[in-house]
VOGU-3710 file (C-alpha; in Angstrom, 3 decimals, decimal comma):
1> xxxxxxxxxx> 37,245/20,308/-52,233  37,524/20,988/-48,621  34,338/19,335/-46,687  32,613/21,841/-43,441  30,719/20,396/-40,880  29,065/22,888/-37,978  26,239/21,650/-35,600  23,364/23,064/-33,738  19,920/22,511/-32,473  18,660/23,041/-35,996
11> xxxxxxxxxx> 19,169/23,719/-39,390  19,039/27,320/-39,567  20,730/27,030/-36,012  23,804/25,409/-38,387  23,350/27,898/-41,087  22,969/31,182/-39,307  26,696/29,710/-36,993  28,292/29,520/-40,488  27,399/33,276/-41,546  27,970/33,922/-38,084
21> xxxxxxxxxx> 31,495/32,657/-38,194  32,854/32,604/-41,923  30,727/36,023/-43,950  31,180/33,769/-47,308  28,553/31,869/-49,262  27,844/27,940/-49,029  26,180/25,124/-49,266  25,260/22,670/-47,176  25,881/19,022/-48,155  23,847/17,440/-45,627
31> xxxxxxxxxx> 22,749/17,191/-42,503  21,882/14,421/-40,109  20,819/14,099/-36,376  22,845/13,716/-33,149  23,193/14,314/-29,261  24,744/17,511/-28,585  25,911/19,002/-25,406  25,688/16,962/-22,160  27,981/16,629/-19,343  29,709/11,993/-18,882
41> xxxxxxxxxx> 26,885/11,666/-21,359  24,636/12,854/-18,900  21,908/16,275/-20,355  22,317/15,913/-24,260  20,128/16,162/-26,139  19,185/16,006/-29,755  20,524/18,557/-32,220  21,514/18,803/-36,021  24,868/18,608/-37,968  25,297/19,486/-41,280
51> xxxxxxxxxx> 28,663/19,207/-43,348  29,305/22,185/-45,828  31,575/23,563/-48,792  31,660/26,886/-49,199  30,458/28,490/-52,553  32,982/30,064/-55,112  30,321/33,201/-55,739  28,218/34,438/-53,382  23,800/33,734/-54,913  21,525/35,983/-54,030
61> xxxxxxxxxx> 22,796/35,852/-50,945  19,928/38,982/-49,822  16,690/38,445/-51,557  15,686/40,936/-54,438  19,663/40,838/-55,159  21,184/39,585/-58,711  22,790/36,765/-59,147  27,209/38,532/-59,174  28,468/35,284/-61,624  28,737/36,351/-64,366
71> xxxxxxxxxx> 31,645/38,725/-65,794  29,939/41,412/-66,456  26,839/42,480/-64,910  24,983/46,084/-65,088  24,840/48,274/-61,714  20,592/48,397/-60,025  18,847/50,762/-61,481  20,809/51,920/-64,245  21,381/50,239/-66,980  24,559/51,164/-67,435
81> xxxxxxxxxx> 27,491/47,981/-67,049  30,233/48,032/-64,368  33,286/46,993/-65,287  35,221/46,721/-61,618  33,988/43,877/-60,007  35,894/44,997/-57,185  33,224/47,937/-56,716  30,353/45,511/-56,564  32,086/43,138/-54,595  32,079/46,476/-52,080
91> xxxxxxxxxx> 28,861/46,485/-52,339  27,980/43,597/-51,862  29,404/42,340/-49,057  27,806/45,044/-47,738  24,768/43,772/-48,091  26,158/40,608/-46,961  26,636/42,287/-43,335  23,044/43,861/-42,782  22,394/40,432/-43,430  24,252/38,562/-41,183
101> xxxxxxxxxx> 24,026/41,461/-38,485  20,100/40,627/-38,472  20,798/37,077/-38,403  22,928/37,610/-35,267  20,555/38,730/-33,819  17,635/35,935/-34,781  20,795/33,714/-33,290  20,452/35,570/-30,145  16,677/34,775/-29,826  17,248/31,122/-30,823
111> xxxxxxxxxx> 20,205/30,510/-28,157  17,769/32,026/-25,381  15,310/29,355/-26,419  17,418/26,983/-26,422  19,256/28,481/-23,178  15,569/27,818/-21,706  15,060/24,184/-22,702  18,121/23,279/-21,707  17,497/24,432/-18,416  14,124/23,079/-18,432
121> xxxxxxxxxx> 15,525/20,159/-19,731  18,431/20,012/-16,623  16,250/20,262/-14,706  13,544/17,659/-15,647  16,684/15,059/-15,404  17,869/15,990/-11,908  14,232/14,686/-10,878  14,296/12,424/-12,970  17,687/11,688/-10,526  16,841/12,230/-7,746
131> xxxxxxxxxx> 14,259/9,708/-7,876  16,602/6,634/-9,095  18,888/7,923/-6,472  15,614/7,750/-3,898  14,631/4,223/-5,256  18,230/3,028/-4,776  18,312/4,372/-1,044  15,058/2,926/-0,367  15,450/-0,794/-2,155  19,310/-1,294/-1,089
141> xxxxxxxxxx> 18,232/-3,888/2,525  21,813/-2,889/3,963  19,779/0,537/4,558  19,710/0,359/8,682  15,753/1,903/8,286  15,007/-1,534/7,021  17,354/-3,702/9,012  15,804/-2,038/11,833  12,185/-2,434/11,455  12,920/-6,295/10,091
151> xxxxxxxxxx> 15,036/-7,474/13,111  11,657/-5,950/15,522  9,229/-7,295/13,753  10,617/-10,481/13,755  11,087/-10,108/17,627  7,401/-10,121/17,323  6,925/-13,259/15,369  5,375/-11,553/12,364  5,158/-13,934/9,468  8,074/-13,514/6,399
161> xxxxxxxxxx> 4,825/-12,248/4,116  3,236/-9,059/6,714  7,371/-8,484/7,023  7,638/-8,029/3,208  4,373/-6,182/3,542  5,688/-3,319/6,058  8,897/-3,323/4,127  7,158/-2,324/1,165  4,422/0,041/2,511  7,896/1,478/4,044
171> xxxxxxxxxx> 9,609/2,306/0,003  6,327/3,803/-1,187  5,184/5,909/1,300  8,565/7,174/2,864  10,675/9,431/1,976  14,677/9,231/2,424  14,697/11,705/5,136  12,056/10,020/6,712  13,586/6,836/6,750  16,899/8,334/8,303
181> xxxxxxxxxx> 14,767/9,107/11,374  13,590/6,183/14,172  10,896/7,187/15,348  9,583/8,524/12,183  10,063/5,123/11,473  8,391/3,777/14,357  5,493/5,332/14,596  4,274/5,153/10,769  4,580/1,177/11,231  3,512/0,902/14,332
191> xxxxxxxxxx> -0,376/3,420/12,757  -0,008/0,299/10,092  0,193/-2,079/12,435  -3,169/-0,470/13,809  -4,871/-0,582/10,284  -3,987/-3,891/9,201  -5,532/-5,318/12,960  -9,889/-5,537/12,291  -12,511/-5,070/15,335  -14,941/-6,937/15,294
201> xxxxxxxxxx> -18,854/-4,947/14,480  -22,162/-7,260/15,275  -24,587/-6,770/12,549  -27,332/-4,925/14,165  -30,146/-7,152/13,383  -34,055/-7,042/13,951  -33,755/-11,021/14,980  -34,513/-12,143/17,874  -33,120/-14,724/19,646  -29,764/-13,846/19,663
211> xxxxxxxxxx> -28,163/-17,586/18,558  -24,143/-17,243/18,989  -22,058/-20,656/18,329  -18,400/-20,960/19,257  -16,442/-23,920/17,261  -12,416/-24,052/16,910  -9,619/-26,505/17,530  -9,626/-29,250/20,568  -8,566/-27,416/24,019  -8,031/-23,809/22,473
221> xxxxxxxxxx> -11,173/-23,212/26,216  -14,431/-23,202/23,750  -15,882/-23,832/26,800  -14,268/-21,822/29,615  -14,578/-18,891/27,041  -18,825/-19,581/26,734  -18,889/-19,407/30,836  -17,664/-16,173/30,654  -19,799/-15,175/27,471  -22,396/-15,802/29,971
231> xxxxxxxxxx> -21,290/-14,559/32,640  -21,072/-10,789/31,406  -24,393/-11,601/29,272  -26,183/-13,093/32,436  -24,966/-11,266/35,261  -24,590/-8,137/33,587  -21,816/-5,208/33,688  -21,896/-1,388/34,376  -21,834/-1,085/30,425  -24,366/-4,353/29,650
241> xxxxxxxxxx> -27,453/-5,723/31,231  -28,299/-8,147/32,160  -30,230/-10,765/29,568  -31,934/-13,857/30,106  -28,910/-16,104/28,369  -29,321/-20,036/28,302  -25,823/-22,330/27,219  -26,300/-25,853/25,323  -23,675/-28,032/24,579  -23,907/-30,191/21,611
251> xxxxxxxxxx> -20,408/-32,202/23,080  -22,559/-35,579/24,366  -18,998/-37,199/23,994  -16,409/-35,656/26,361  -15,449/-37,070/29,663  -17,257/-34,304/32,210  -18,401/-31,987/29,635  -21,908/-31,823/29,985  -21,003/-31,675/33,761  -19,051/-28,805/33,855
261> xxxxxxxxxx> -21,095/-26,700/31,489  -23,906/-27,201/33,825  -22,320/-26,532/37,351  -21,278/-23,506/36,115  -24,883/-22,956/35,034  -25,538/-23,275/38,476  -23,655/-21,017/40,032  -24,598/-18,643/37,740  -28,012/-19,406/37,263  -28,398/-19,416/33,359
271> xxxxxxxxxx> -29,976/-23,225/32,359  -27,978/-25,478/30,451  -29,066/-28,386/28,110  -26,925/-31,043/25,476  -28,543/-31,918/22,547  -27,001/-34,240/20,659  -28,578/-33,614/16,737  -29,719/-30,565/14,667  -33,201/-31,937/15,300  -32,910/-31,511/19,514
281> xxxxxxxxxx> -30,816/-28,063/18,882  -33,972/-26,562/16,707  -36,606/-27,855/19,314  -34,475/-26,988/21,853  -34,188/-23,285/20,937  -37,489/-23,315/19,499  -39,290/-24,231/22,406  -37,216/-20,932/24,555  -37,095/-18,592/21,881  -39,212/-16,629/23,470
291> xxxxxxxxxx> -38,069/-16,325/27,272  -34,676/-16,463/26,458  -32,314/-13,791/24,681  -29,150/-15,237/23,557  -28,156/-18,275/22,825  -24,607/-19,885/23,833  -23,474/-23,013/22,337  -20,877/-24,544/22,627  -18,952/-27,112/20,730  -16,760/-30,762/19,965
301> xxxxxxxxxx> -13,399/-30,262/19,594  -12,388/-31,073/16,625  -8,609/-31,110/14,541  -8,840/-29,124/11,295  -7,317/-31,620/10,179  -10,701/-34,260/10,676  -12,926/-32,885/7,414  -14,661/-35,437/8,196  -15,415/-35,260/11,557  -16,382/-31,342/11,292
311> xxxxxxxxxx> -18,834/-31,918/8,529  -20,702/-34,612/11,578  -20,163/-30,622/13,358  -21,902/-28,948/10,861  -24,441/-30,236/9,802  -25,642/-30,987/14,283  -24,971/-27,043/14,028  -27,224/-26,509/11,564  -30,258/-26,785/14,031  -29,308/-23,745/14,873
321> xxxxxxxxxx> -30,954/-21,379/12,156  -29,581/-19,231/9,358  -29,690/-16,126/11,817  -26,954/-18,526/14,432  -23,271/-15,796/13,976  -20,626/-18,663/14,465  -17,626/-17,578/16,557  -13,437/-18,946/16,157  -11,509/-19,284/18,929  -8,161/-20,081/18,803
331> xxxxxxxxxx> -5,377/-19,963/21,683  -2,960/-16,936/21,372  0,034/-19,211/21,741  -0,106/-20,889/18,703  1,868/-20,414/15,912  1,102/-18,655/12,275  1,227/-21,356/10,015  -0,572/-23,587/12,737  -3,499/-20,131/12,741  -3,631/-20,268/9,230
341> xxxxxxxxxx> -4,666/-22,897/8,452  -7,244/-23,208/11,258  -8,776/-20,138/10,418  -8,806/-22,417/6,771  -10,149/-25,205/7,954  -13,158/-23,790/9,787  -13,894/-21,450/7,100  -17,202/-23,788/5,836  -18,844/-22,268/9,084  -18,251/-19,050/7,447
351> xxxxxxxxxx> -17,481/-17,204/11,548  -18,010/-13,900/11,159  -15,310/-13,200/13,754  -12,659/-14,922/16,436  -11,844/-15,118/19,864  -8,916/-15,102/20,673  -7,807/-17,380/23,704  -4,949/-17,536/27,106  -3,551/-14,097/26,054  -1,452/-14,094/28,820
361> xxxxxxxxxx> 0,122/-17,689/27,553  2,896/-15,678/24,659  4,256/-12,430/24,651  4,262/-12,059/21,158  1,411/-10,898/19,266  2,747/-11,222/15,845  1,633/-14,470/14,659  -2,264/-13,815/15,182  -2,355/-10,296/14,221  0,074/-11,708/11,272
371> xxxxxxxxxx> -2,634/-14,456/10,170  -5,146/-11,951/10,522  -3,981/-9,601/8,378  -3,921/-12,052/5,870  -7,281/-13,872/5,649  -9,082/-10,698/6,387  -10,816/-11,892/9,776  -12,038/-9,769/12,421  -11,191/-10,179/16,395  -14,293/-9,968/18,871
381> xxxxxxxxxx> -13,004/-11,118/22,526  -10,323/-11,798/24,561  -9,052/-13,676/27,237  -6,785/-14,053/29,499  -7,373/-16,655/32,599  -9,267/-18,636/33,602  -11,454/-16,398/36,274  -15,453/-16,383/35,352  -16,191/-13,542/34,479  -13,387/-10,750/35,446
391> xxxxxxxxxx> -10,500/-12,434/32,313  -12,613/-11,427/29,210  -12,630/-8,906/27,593  -13,773/-7,429/24,340  -10,855/-6,731/21,569  -9,335/-3,733/21,092  -6,067/-2,708/18,264  -4,632/-0,261/21,230  -3,933/-4,155/23,563  -2,724/-5,657/20,093
401> xxxxxxxxxx> -0,048/-2,460/20,332  0,732/-1,659/23,600  1,932/-5,165/24,075  4,212/-5,278/21,804  7,830/-5,619/22,077  10,872/-3,263/21,670  8,219/-0,097/20,538  7,180/3,057/22,281  3,985/3,902/21,662  1,870/6,646/21,621
411> xxxxxxxxxx> -0,735/5,950/24,056  -2,858/8,655/23,596  -2,135/9,315/20,320  -2,630/5,743/18,750  -6,176/6,099/21,104  -7,441/8,765/19,239  -6,594/7,452/16,050  -7,926/4,113/16,764  -10,773/4,823/19,595  -12,797/1,920/20,874
421> xxxxxxxxx> -16,144/2,034/20,691  -18,147/0,864/23,895  -21,076/-0,753/22,263  -22,375/-3,498/23,324  -22,065/-6,476/20,353  -25,153/-7,494/20,767  -28,826/-5,070/20,104  -31,195/-6,572/22,026  -34,853/-6,726/22,351
//
């Protein structure tokens, strides 16, 4: 007995195909699920394969018909015997043709639906392939867009972790078409760098007086910065009205440190005093709190590695009280890794912001931006020279962006994106 095979979307589809092709009675022996269609392994879909044989006689192919495998049969509705099987075969074939015709119509509808489903499946598959291709292009490290961004960020001394963060954002947020346009890539990169910079906003509470403590490593310019702040707030500017300022130093050990600050205070008519323990500091603040709006406290320069010395200084500064705001002073010329270590080592002081000094001594700000972004620390002031009080300004995102090497910054656009508030750092009485 010869076995035949047919494939289709379902068993019904297979049976309709068999009936249409052969116009003969058949019996399905077995069926199994298979993948059919497609091209080079793509776009295939699940279907059914049936194995069948042709039956020796037609058994009830049309609903209501009798079994015609008998040698002697009756004509339906007459009760008469029919001996001529040829005539009956003609009737059977006529009835089968009607069934086959109906089956073809049903098959056409099934095929139409199957075609629609296949088209949708092809579209879905193409979308998946597009995503895979897009992902492949974006993850290719040889892509010129990624090479150029890596090069320009390294030129500006950004850290490896910061660079990788920017590259990952490119992969996620930019399309392949955008990656092929260097101007679009750079515009997005500049904006992302700006978003990673946080500018300090003072907590405008009602406490009086304000107490500002500067801490930081040796040689970063704390005393000079204190003098500049005293000049800004003591003498006043076009934006900031003059207030009563008093300077305090706890640096009684460094040669001429006290004398230097006293001389500066004398020139600006700002009172200066020196304390050596927390009790004296607390007493000094208490005595002059009614007549002073802002206390500026200069501290001893300490290496971040001298944990015990930092602890001693922290104990003295407890005399400033709970309302004192600590600010960490760092030179912009410090290496990225060293900046991260300094930020970490001075964490016990719970500093509110970072003041960047010596901005004029470096051409690249990537090291600063990287470290501050990683530690999520805001920046409050820039200093870029020794002149008092002109060489100090409030920090701004724009200042960072326009001074980066290799970037073409649309300043007007970036100023709208990162507006600088002309608001004083402190709320005075």
